[in-house]
C-alpha positions, 0 to 999 in steps of 0.5 A: 246532372246531380251526383245522386237521385233520391227517388221518394215517390209514393212516400209520405212526411216525415220519410222524404226528409229522413232520407234526405238527411241520411243521403246527404250525410254521406256525401261530399262537400260540393255534391248535388242531390236530386230529390224527387217527390209527389208528397206536396208536404214536402214544400214546406219540409224539405227547405226546412230541413235544408236550413238546419243542415246548412246546404242549399237548395239550388233549384225546385221543379214543380210537376204535376205529378211531382216535385224535383228539389236539387239540393247542395251539400255545403 
């Protein structure tokens, strides 16, 4: 279970990335963020962001209409 959930359904890039970046800034080390998006561009953009922030993606789930990332704050 994630510490926080960020619903970015209906948001087009770069909004999910900007929202994720802002949310991670407010989190403590070791906390997890569940990010839910429906923009396929996030499959490239979110991992690119996470590689810059030093955080880690624990899991990526692709459903029919949405993608869920589980991100752990470094």
